[in-house]
Backbone as a ProteinNet text record, in pm:
[ID]
protein_1_A
[PRIMARY]
MKIIKAKDYKDMSRKAANIISAQIIMKPDCVLGLATGSTPIGAYEQLVEWYRKGDLDFSQVTTMNLDEYKGISRDNEQSYYYFMNEKLFDLVNIHKENTYLPDGMEPDSEIACRKYNEIIHSIGGVDLQLLGLGHNGHIGFNEPGIAFEKETHCVNLSSQTIKANMRFFADEKEVPRQAYTMGIKTIMSAHKILVIVSGEDKAEILKKAFFGPITPAVPASVLQLHNDVTVVADEAALKEVDL
[TERTIARY]
-916.2	-783.6	-676.6	-585.2	-476.2	-347.4	-275.1	-148	-34.3	60.2	177.1	299	368	485.3	610.8	687	813.6	928.1	1043	1159.1	1209.9	1223.6	1280.5	1226.7	1281.3	1231	1244.9	1357.7	1380	1279.1	1254.8	1158.3	1016.7	984.5	853.4	835.4	938.9	931.4	908.7	978.5	964.4	824.9	776.1	642.6	534.8	551.3	456.2	462.6	583.6	600.9	540.5	547.9	484.9	335.1	271	126.2	90.7	170.2	145.2	167.7	275.1	305.3	198.3	146.8	40	-83.5	-112.8	-226.7	-205.3	-83.4	-53.8	-62.2	-11.6	-13	-155.7	-235.1	-373	-462.2	-433.2	-513	-417.8	-364.1	-263	-307.4	-437.6	-486.5	-544.8	-487.4	-538.1	-509.3	-581.4	-558.3	-492.5	-369.7	-297.7	-304.9	-342.5	-334.5	-198.5	-119.1	19	43.5	147.3	183.1	327.2	360.1	497	552.9	670.1	734.6	843.7	912	1025.8	983.2	867.4	828.1	812.9	747.8	729.1	848.4	956.6	1069.2	1123.5	1138.6	1191.1	1103	971.9	878.5	890.3	902.1	917.3	1047.4	1153.2	1281.8	1270	1195.4	1176.8	1094.6	991	908.9	991.8	1077.5	1165.3	1260.2	1313.9	1404.9	1334.5	1213.3	1138.8	1101.1	1071.7	1043.5	1166.3	1283.1	1406.8	1441	1396.7	1418	1315.4	1215.9	1112.6	994.4	986	877.8	751.5	760.2	645.7	631.1	506	475.1	378.1	419.4	337.3	263.8	270.5	222.5	72.6	-4.1	-149.6	-195.6	-101.8	-136.1	-169.6	-270.4	-303.4	-276.2	-222.3	-195.2	-263.9	-309.2	-367.1	-290	-223.4	-150.4	-240.2	-204.5	-284.8	-291.6	-180.2	-177.8	-66.9	-72.9	30.4	25.9	144.4	149.5	84.2	15.3	-42.3	63.3	80.8	171.4	312.4	338.4	471.6	463.4	551.8	549.9	602.5	567.4	604.9	755.5	828.2	973	1048	974.8	1036.1	1069.5	1192.2	1236.2	1154.9	1083.6	1002.7	857.5	822.7	685.9	670.3	550.7	527.2	528.6	500.2	513.5	658.6	749.7	894.4	935	889.5	922.1	879.3	755	703.9	777.2	813.2	889.7	1029.2	1091.1	1226.6	1232	1134.3	1137.7	1073.6	981.7	911.1	882.7	811.3	757.7	864.8	976.7	1083.5	1162.2	1138.2	1219.2	1146.5	1018.7	940.6	869.2	794.2	732	588.7	559.6	426.2	410.5	290.9	263.7	231.1	307.8	293.7	152.8	85.3	-50.1	-148.7	-104.3	-188.5	-148.3	-65.2	-25.2	-85.6	-156.7	-230.6	-194	-177.6	-163	-249.2	-292.7	-363.9	-274.3	-336.5	-262.2	-228	-107.1	-65.5	-56.6	-46.2	-34.6	-169.8	-277.9	-411.4	-445	-451.8	-474.3	-614.8	-710.3	-849.6	-871.4	-881.8	-893.4	-1015.5	-1124.7	-1248.2	-1230.2	-1166.4	-1143.1	-1048.2	-936.6	-836.6	-896.6	-974.3	-1032	-1142.2	-1223.6	-1330.7	-1272.9	-1169.4	-1107.8	-1048.8	-985.8	-924.2	-1030.1	-1137	-1247.2	-1306.8	-1318.6	-1376.1	-1289.4	-1158.1	-1066.5	-1083.2	-1085.2	-1099.3	-1228	-1337.3	-1466.1	-1466.8	-1401.7	-1406.1	-1331.8	-1231.5	-1155.3	-1206.7	-1314	-1377.7	-1321.8	-1248.1	-1195.1	-1063.5	-1014.2	-881.7	-892.7	-811.1	-809.3	-730.8	-612.3	-526.7	-468.7	-499.6	-449.5	-337	-219.2	-104.6	-106.3	-85.8	-86	33	84.8	174.1	91.1	156.4	86.8	164	99.4	165.5	177	269.1	289.4	165.3	80.6	-43	-163.2	-136.3	-244.7	-299.8	-236.8	-291.9	-263.9	-355.1	-338.9	-361	-272.4	-267.5	-231.2	-297.5	-282	-410.7	-484	-604.9	-562.9	-555.8	-507.2	-616.4	-579	-678.4	-789.1	-911.2	-1026.8	-1100.2	-1038.3	-1103.5	-1213.9	-1328	-1444.9	-1416.6	-1471.5	-1449.5	-1515.5	-1617	-1694.4	-1637.6	-1522.9	-1468.2	-1404.6	-1418.4	-1342.5	-1219.1	-1162.2	-1042.5	-1070.6	-979.4	-1000.1	-866	-870.5	-750.6	-739.1	-620.9	-602.6	-495	-512.5	-408.4	-325.1	-198	-113.6	-90.7	-89.5	-70.5	73.2	93.2	228	322.7	269.8	352	398.4	307.1	342.6	439.5	415.4	505.9	645.9	653	781.7	852.4	775.6	833.9	888.7	826.4	868.1	982.8	1016.8	1119.5	1254.7	1281.8	1413.2	1432.7	1323.8	1333.9	1355.5	1346.1	1353.4	1469.1	1526.6	1641.2	1600.9	1479.2	1430.7	1291.9	1267.7	1137.5	1022.7	1050.1	946.1	903	987.3	954.6	862.4	848.3	766.5	620.3	554.2	414.4	324.7	224.4	127.3	-3	-20.5	-143.4	-112.1	-206.8	-192.1	-329.8	-332.5	-453.8	-439.9	-542	-532.6	-662.4	-649.5	-766.2	-827.5	-958.3	-1025.1	-1042.2	-1083.7	-1100.8	-1212.1	-1315.1	-1421.9	-1364.7	-1276.6	-1213.7	-1123.6	-1042.4	-954	-1033.5	-1141.4	-1222.3	-1298.1	-1308	-1377.7	-1286.8	-1156.3	-1064	-1103.1	-1085.5	-1122.2	-1034.3	-904.8	-810.1	-723.2	-679.2	-591.2	-470.3	-352.7	-227.1	-159.2	-138.5	-73.3	64.9	165.8	302.1	352.5	412.1	456.1	591.4	683.8	818.1	872.4	938.8	1009.5	940.8	1022.9	972.4	892.3	925.7	854.3	709.5	672.6	534	456.3	521.5	458	333.5	342	228.9	108.9	134.1	22.2	-35	48.7	-4.2	-104.5	-69.8	-161	-291.8	-281.7	-402.1	-488.9	-423.3	-497.6	-571.1	-506.2	-562.6	-616.2	-592.6	-642.3	-718.3	-733.8	-804.4	-940.6	-1007.3	-1139.4	-1132.2	-1239.5	-1249.1	-1293.3	-1205.3	-1232.1	-1158.5	-1219.7	-1149.1	-1021.5	-1006.3	-883.7	-763.7	-792	-689.2	-742.3	-717.5	-779.7	-764.6	-648	-625.8	-714.3	-772.9	-858.1	-979.9	-1021.6	-1137.9	-1112.3	-985.2	-951.1	-999.6	-1026.3	-1081.2	-1217.1	-1283.1	-1415.9	-1410.9	-1293.9	-1281.2	-1271.8	-1329.3	-1335.2	-1213.3	-1114.5	-996.1	-873.1	-821.7	-703.6	-591.9	-473.9	-355.3	-254.2	-206.1	-102	27.5	130.8	263.5	351.3	396	474.7	593.3	701.6	819.1	807.5	900.1	894.9	894.3	972.6	981.5	847	777.4	648	539.2	559.7	460.3	493.2	588.8	635.9	530.5	429.3	327	207.9	204.1	87.6	130.5	37.7	61.3	-9.2	66.7	8.3	12.9
-268.9	-273.4	-249.3	-160	-127.4	-185.3	-259.4	-318.5	-255	-196.6	-132.6	-218.9	-258	-343	-258.1	-283.9	-213.8	-310.8	-256.5	-341.3	-409.5	-331.5	-383.6	-302.6	-328.1	-259.1	-108.3	-61.6	82.1	145.5	81	131.9	128.5	20.4	10.7	125.1	152.3	258	394.3	419.5	548.2	563.2	457.8	462.6	483.8	416.6	434.1	576.6	628.1	764.6	866.2	839.3	926.8	937.9	825.8	824	899	876.3	944.9	1095.2	1133.6	1276.6	1344.9	1274.5	1331.9	1360.2	1269.9	1291.5	1416.6	1434.5	1552	1680.9	1677.6	1797.1	1833.5	1733	1757.7	1803.4	1751.4	1787	1806.2	1926.1	1950.2	1912.8	1916.6	1882	1740.5	1652.6	1516	1435.4	1324.5	1228	1105.2	1076.4	960.2	847.7	730.3	611.4	547.6	530.9	485.9	347.9	284	148.6	145.6	41.7	23.4	-105.9	-145.9	-263.9	-224.6	-324.6	-296.7	-248.4	-291.1	-258.8	-109.5	-30	111.6	202	150.1	236.6	311.5	244.3	308.9	421.2	402.1	507.5	627.9	602.1	712.4	788.4	716.4	782.3	872.8	826.4	907.3	1032.1	1018.4	1134.4	1237	1188.3	1278.2	1351.9	1281.5	1343.6	1454.9	1429.3	1531.1	1649.6	1621	1729.8	1819.3	1757.9	1834.7	1918.5	1873.2	1949.3	2062	2063.4	2167	2129.2	2001.4	1958	1917.9	1893	1847.9	1927.5	1948.4	2020.9	1935.6	1895.3	1810.2	1889.8	2021.6	2102.8	2091	2054.3	2041.2	1896	1803.1	1661	1602	1515.4	1436.4	1290.1	1215.7	1073.9	986.1	871.1	768.3	639.9	585.8	461.4	339.3	235.3	113.1	47.3	45.9	-39.2	-0.5	-62.4	-46.6	-168.5	-213.4	-324.1	-285.5	-379.6	-357.8	-388.1	-293.5	-315.9	-266.7	-198.2	-142.1	10.1	71.7	215.9	286	413.1	487.5	509.2	505.2	524.8	394.3	283.8	156.3	156.7	120.5	127	37.5	-59.2	-148.6	-103.4	5	56.1	122.1	120.1	181.8	334.1	386	530	571.9	495	523.3	511	405.4	380.9	498.1	543.1	648.6	780.5	809.7	931.7	922.9	807.4	788.8	790.4	728.2	712.1	826.8	901.3	1004.7	1131.7	1122.1	1241.3	1338.6	1287.3	1375	1439.1	1392.8	1434.5	1528.9	1555.1	1646.3	1746.5	1838.7	1946.5	1916.6	1789.7	1754.1	1795.5	1834	1868.7	1741.1	1714.3	1588.1	1567.7	1678.2	1663.3	1613	1611.8	1560.4	1419.5	1353.5	1216	1124.2	1024	939.1	791.3	725.7	580.5	530.7	405.5	352.1	361.1	376.1	387.5	248.7	204.2	69.8	50.2	158.9	147.6	154.5	165.3	158.3	10.2	-34.3	-177.2	-224.6	-132.4	-167.8	-162.7	-277.6	-284.9	-211.4	-219.9	-154.7	-3.2	52.4	197	239	166.8	201.8	201	100	86.6	188.2	212.2	311.1	449.9	486	618	634.3	528.4	538.7	547.6	471.1	480.6	621.3	679.5	814.5	917	902.7	994.5	980.8	858	834.4	895.2	874.3	928.9	1081.4	1136.8	1282.1	1358.6	1296.1	1365.5	1332.5	1256.9	1231.3	1113.9	1027.2	909.1	935	832.8	834.6	857.6	950.6	976.1	870.5	837.1	737	646.4	518.2	420.9	338.6	343.1	263.8	130.2	21.7	-112.3	-192.9	-277.4	-383.1	-510	-620.3	-748.4	-853.2	-908.7	-1010.1	-1142.7	-1228.1	-1357.6	-1446.8	-1424.6	-1502.2	-1422.2	-1310.2	-1229.3	-1125	-1107.3	-1007.6	-865.2	-776.7	-633.3	-563.5	-469.3	-426	-550.4	-569.1	-694.4	-775.6	-759.9	-839.5	-976.3	-1070.8	-1204.6	-1285.9	-1394.5	-1479.7	-1522.9	-1515.9	-1556.6	-1443.2	-1324	-1210.3	-1157	-1127.7	-1082.8	-952.4	-942.5	-824.8	-698.5	-713.7	-596.4	-525.4	-568	-508.1	-371.2	-282.6	-157.3	-182.3	-75.5	-93.1	-194.6	-289.3	-394.8	-448	-524.8	-588.8	-728.5	-763.6	-895.7	-974.2	-1105.3	-1195.8	-1229	-1195.8	-1216.2	-1364.9	-1402.1	-1541.6	-1584.2	-1714.2	-1766.1	-1728.8	-1721.8	-1684.3	-1539.3	-1449.7	-1309.4	-1290.1	-1360.3	-1352.6	-1400.2	-1508.7	-1561.7	-1460.9	-1395.2	-1296	-1176.1	-1144.4	-1028.4	-1058.5	-1182.9	-1220.7	-1156.5	-1132.2	-1076.4	-935	-869.1	-731.7	-723	-836.6	-835.4	-922.2	-880.4	-952.1	-1089.2	-1098.4	-1221.9	-1253.5	-1379.3	-1421.5	-1384.1	-1381.8	-1348.1	-1202.4	-1117.4	-975.4	-946.7	-1041.4	-1018.7	-1006.4	-896	-877.4	-987.5	-1022.6	-1123.8	-1061.2	-932.1	-863.8	-728.4	-677.9	-545	-484.6	-351.9	-280.5	-249.4	-276.3	-253.9	-199	-114.7	-77.6	-205.6	-212.3	-329.2	-316.5	-424.9	-425.7	-331	-317.8	-222.4	-81	-44.3	87.9	104	3.2	8.7	25.3	-49.3	-45.9	84.9	163.2	291.7	403.2	375.7	475.6	505.2	631.6	668.3	598.1	589.2	521.5	429.5	319.6	225.8	197.6	203.1	174.7	58.2	-50.9	-169.5	-183.9	-201	-219.3	-358.1	-426.7	-564.5	-584.6	-645.6	-665.2	-801.9	-866.9	-989.6	-1116.6	-1212.6	-1340.9	-1415.4	-1392.9	-1462.1	-1415.7	-1307.3	-1258.8	-1296.5	-1364.4	-1392.2	-1479.4	-1582.2	-1675.1	-1606.4	-1530.7	-1466.6	-1351.7	-1284.4	-1179.2	-1238.8	-1351.7	-1417.2	-1456.8	-1514.5	-1554.5	-1433.9	-1325.8	-1208.6	-1136.3	-1120.5	-1033.8	-1107.1	-1239	-1316.4	-1441.3	-1458.2	-1574.1	-1536.4	-1630.4	-1602.3	-1504.4	-1431.2	-1337.3	-1414.7	-1418.8	-1500.9	-1445.1	-1453.7	-1412.1	-1491.6	-1606.5	-1684.6	-1612.1	-1519.7	-1433.1	-1289.8	-1223.5	-1093.1	-991.7	-985.6	-887.1	-908.5	-1028.3	-1056	-964.6	-912.4	-823.3	-694.5	-660.3	-538.8	-545	-664.6	-678.6	-609.1	-586.9	-525.3	-373.4	-316.2	-170.6	-111	8.5	66.1	148.7	164.9	242.4	187.6	77.1	12.2	9.7	52.9	42.3	-46.1	-147.3	-235.1	-203.9	-167.9	-148.2	-261	-345.2	-462	-479.1	-532.4	-551.9	-683.5	-702	-818.3	-949.6	-955.2	-1078.2	-1113.8	-1013.5	-1037.3	-1073	-1034.9	-1060.2	-1182.5	-1261	-1370.9	-1478.6	-1487.9	-1593.3	-1551	-1424	-1376	-1324.2	-1331.6	-1280.1	-1146.4	-1043.3	-910.3	-869.7
-1637.5	-1575.7	-1681.6	-1650.2	-1741.5	-1685.6	-1768	-1724.6	-1803.2	-1730.5	-1791	-1763.6	-1869.7	-1856.4	-1843.1	-1739	-1716.8	-1739.4	-1773.2	-1801.8	-1675.6	-1568.8	-1444.8	-1327.2	-1207.5	-1087.4	-1098.7	-1146.9	-1159	-1253.7	-1364.9	-1462.8	-1405.4	-1333.7	-1268.3	-1168.9	-1089.9	-989.1	-1053.4	-1161.2	-1229.7	-1291.2	-1352.8	-1413.4	-1306.1	-1192.6	-1082.6	-1028	-1010.1	-959.7	-1055.8	-1185.1	-1283.4	-1260.6	-1232.4	-1210.1	-1081.6	-976.9	-849.7	-863.8	-931.3	-947.3	-1032.1	-1132.3	-1214.6	-1129.6	-1034.7	-944.6	-859.7	-809.1	-725.8	-807.7	-929	-1014.4	-1055.5	-1090.3	-1133.1	-1017	-898.1	-780.2	-662.7	-643.7	-539.8	-398.4	-372.4	-238	-235.6	-315.2	-324.9	-198.2	-185.9	-78.9	-140.4	-97.7	-146.5	-44.2	-89	-5.8	-30.1	74.3	57	117.6	65.1	107.9	157.3	232.1	280.7	221.7	268.8	214.7	116.8	62	-25.7	-164.2	-212.7	-350.1	-376.5	-290.2	-322.7	-295.9	-239.7	-203.2	-323.6	-434.8	-555.1	-604.3	-596.3	-637.5	-544.7	-414.2	-319.3	-344.3	-374.5	-403.2	-526	-625.5	-745.8	-716.4	-634.5	-597.1	-520.4	-430.5	-354.4	-448.6	-545.7	-642.4	-719.4	-764.7	-839.2	-749.8	-623.3	-528.8	-513	-498.5	-480.4	-602.9	-717.3	-840.8	-858	-770.2	-778.3	-864.7	-902.7	-990.7	-916.4	-786.5	-709.2	-580.5	-541.5	-418.5	-336.6	-218.1	-131.7	-23.7	-28.6	83.4	109.3	6	25.5	26.3	12.9	3.2	140.3	143.3	261.9	228.4	324.5	300.3	404.4	357.8	443.8	416.7	516.7	494.4	511.2	440.1	441.5	577.8	649.5	767.8	865.4	981.6	1084.3	1174.7	1217.2	1311.2	1442.9	1504.7	1637.2	1742.4	1835.6	1947.3	1925.7	1813.1	1787.7	1793.9	1872.8	1889.2	1764.7	1750.5	1631.1	1618.7	1729.6	1722	1695.6	1684.1	1649	1499.7	1465.7	1326.6	1234.1	1288.5	1205.4	1194.1	1261.7	1248.1	1111.9	1060.6	930.1	940.3	1058.7	1081.9	1060.4	1118.7	1104.6	958	892.2	751.5	663.5	680.1	592.6	614.7	736.6	763	702.4	716.9	666.8	513.7	449.2	303.5	226.1	293.1	216.7	295.3	406.2	471.9	519.3	570.9	618.7	504.5	383.3	269.1	173.5	201.1	116.7	206.8	145.3	222.8	262.9	289.9	336.2	482.1	522	661.8	737.8	843	915.2	971.2	1003.4	1056.7	951	824.9	716.3	673.3	753.9	725.1	831.6	787.7	881.5	865.4	978.6	985.3	1100.8	1097.1	1214	1338.1	1454	1579.3	1631.2	1602.5	1642.6	1792.6	1867.5	2013	2083.9	2009	2069.4	2089.8	2215.4	2240.7	2207.4	2208.6	2178.9	2028.1	1967.1	1820.9	1768.8	1840.3	1795.8	1790.1	1892.8	1896.7	1786	1770.6	1669.7	1529.4	1498.9	1364.5	1340.2	1442.4	1426.6	1401.2	1476.2	1459.8	1320	1270	1137.5	1028.4	1043.1	947	946.2	1065	1075.7	1003	1014.4	945.1	793.7	746	601.9	549.1	621.5	577.7	585.2	686.6	706.7	598.1	537.2	431.7	291.9	286.7	157.8	80.6	147.5	80	10	-57.2	-119	-269.7	-320.5	-464.9	-540.6	-491.1	-555.2	-448.3	-456.8	-360.1	-421.4	-358.7	-400.3	-327.3	-402	-343.6	-393.1	-306.2	-348.8	-360	-388.7	-400.8	-323	-220.2	-138.7	-211.8	-166.4	-232.3	-226.5	-126.7	-118.9	-168.6	-233.8	-290	-196	-79.3	12.4	-36.6	-6.8	-30.9	102.7	136.7	274.9	355.5	467.6	542	534.9	426.1	405	352.1	444	411.1	339.9	272.2	206.8	302.4	251.9	330.2	398.8	405.8	470	379.8	438.9	362.8	288.3	168.7	85.9	141.6	228.7	270.3	393.1	442.7	564.1	539.1	639.9	641.8	729.5	787.4	870.4	981.3	998.8	1097.3	1145.8	1252.7	1307.5	1248.3	1200.5	1139.6	1213.8	1215.9	1260.1	1137.1	1141.5	1025	998.8	872.3	835.5	865.1	877.3	903	789.5	666.2	550.6	561.6	604.3	619.9	736.3	846.8	962.1	922.2	847.1	801.5	711.1	623.2	532.8	609.2	723.2	802.4	898.5	915.2	1013.3	983.3	856.1	820.2	873.6	913.6	961.7	1112.5	1182.5	1328.5	1378.2	1488.4	1544.6	1598.1	1648.4	1708.5	1654.1	1625.7	1571.9	1664.9	1794.4	1891.9	1882.5	1823.1	1811.2	1693	1601.3	1482.2	1523.4	1486.1	1523.6	1466.7	1542.5	1500	1453	1479.8	1440.3	1377.8	1300.9	1241	1220.2	1215.5	1174.7	1026.5	950.4	806.8	749.2	648	569.3	515.1	519.6	463.3	312.2	252.3	107	64.2	145.6	112.7	102.8	196.2	195.3	73.3	46.2	-69.4	-198.9	-210.5	-332.5	-349.6	-242.5	-252.7	-303.8	-318.9	-375	-519.3	-560.3	-697	-799.3	-770	-858.2	-774.1	-833.8	-765	-853	-792.6	-860.4	-789.9	-862.8	-806.8	-869.2	-785.5	-837.1	-797.2	-895.4	-874	-941.1	-868.7	-922.4	-883.2	-977.3	-946.2	-993.2	-1031.6	-1081	-975.3	-847.2	-740.1	-725.8	-792.9	-789.2	-916.4	-1010.2	-1139.7	-1125.7	-1044.3	-1030.4	-965	-857.2	-788.3	-870.8	-949.1	-1037.4	-1135.6	-1192.5	-1287.2	-1218.9	-1099.4	-1026	-990.9	-946.8	-898.9	-1010.2	-1124.8	-1227.8	-1350.2	-1356	-1470.2	-1426.2	-1295.6	-1243	-1187.1	-1123.1	-1065.5	-949.5	-927.7	-815.8	-692.4	-592.3	-474.9	-353.2	-233.6	-111.4	-85.9	-151.5	-137.1	-198.6	-291.7	-351.4	-338.7	-224.8	-198.8	-311.9	-375.3	-480.8	-602.5	-615.7	-731.9	-737.5	-623.1	-620.3	-698.1	-716.8	-791.1	-935.6	-986.1	-1120.3	-1133.4	-1021.3	-1022.7	-1015.3	-987.7	-976.7	-1116.4	-1133.5	-1268.7	-1308	-1218	-1253.7	-1181.7	-1232.3	-1174.9	-1278.3	-1236.1	-1320.2	-1249.1	-1317.8	-1265.6	-1339.5	-1265.1	-1323.8	-1272.6	-1364.8	-1325.7	-1419.6	-1365	-1450.2	-1527.2	-1620.7	-1708.9	-1631.7	-1524	-1445.6	-1382.1	-1330.6	-1266.8	-1367	-1492.2	-1595.9	-1681.9	-1640.9	-1725.9	-1749.1	-1660.2	-1671.6	-1756.5	-1800.7	-1876.5	-2013.1	-2106.6	-2241	-2255.5	-2288.8	-2306.7	-2453.6
[MASK]
+++++++++++++++++++++++++++++++++++++++++++++++++++++++++++++++++++++++++++++++++++++++++++++++++++++++++++++++++++++++++++++++++++++++++++++++++++++++++++++++++++++++++++++++++++++++++++++++++++++++++++++++++++++++++++++++++++++++++++++++++++

């Protein structure tokens, strides 16, 4: 595992975008595993800037997103489909038919997960998987206690995750209770993994995830077993560890 220390969020975003852009340049038809949430926004903004300057070409890139809320339509501003289009896909020359997210409007969890697994397998897996780190150690929506061997599956979101998501919805009742997510087995099958972490509030869980025991109680800890993981974190997030 390689840990890169960044000065702040902006520096972390730029360093992460450098790694992603290098993957695209080295393999123009690569498969990128993408994440949502506030942490990757800066990296996406940097990639868009480089695309506008003519430094990046997304025309052959395929993307697989980590997750999608169950029961939220794609035109809902809180759906991850909407987020990815707003933050990246609508701003670069990627072909929309090559961008994939789980179908949140498929009510049958078995069908939704099977279809997404089939897509991942059919394109040969993910070259570079981007991950954030949840306050409880979740990656994707793989909450503590979920078995490491799972592929795409439906999860019941933890009360901590639901509480964290409340700020995005007008009413607490609108916050989704379930999501479809790539499983840890799928994440671990990516050729390379890039984890981005920012903020003092993530310092404790970063230490547990990458310097503590490997346990389903801290899902991200399994990344210690992957042979090509890069963690880009700012000074605040790394305050609990000595590098």
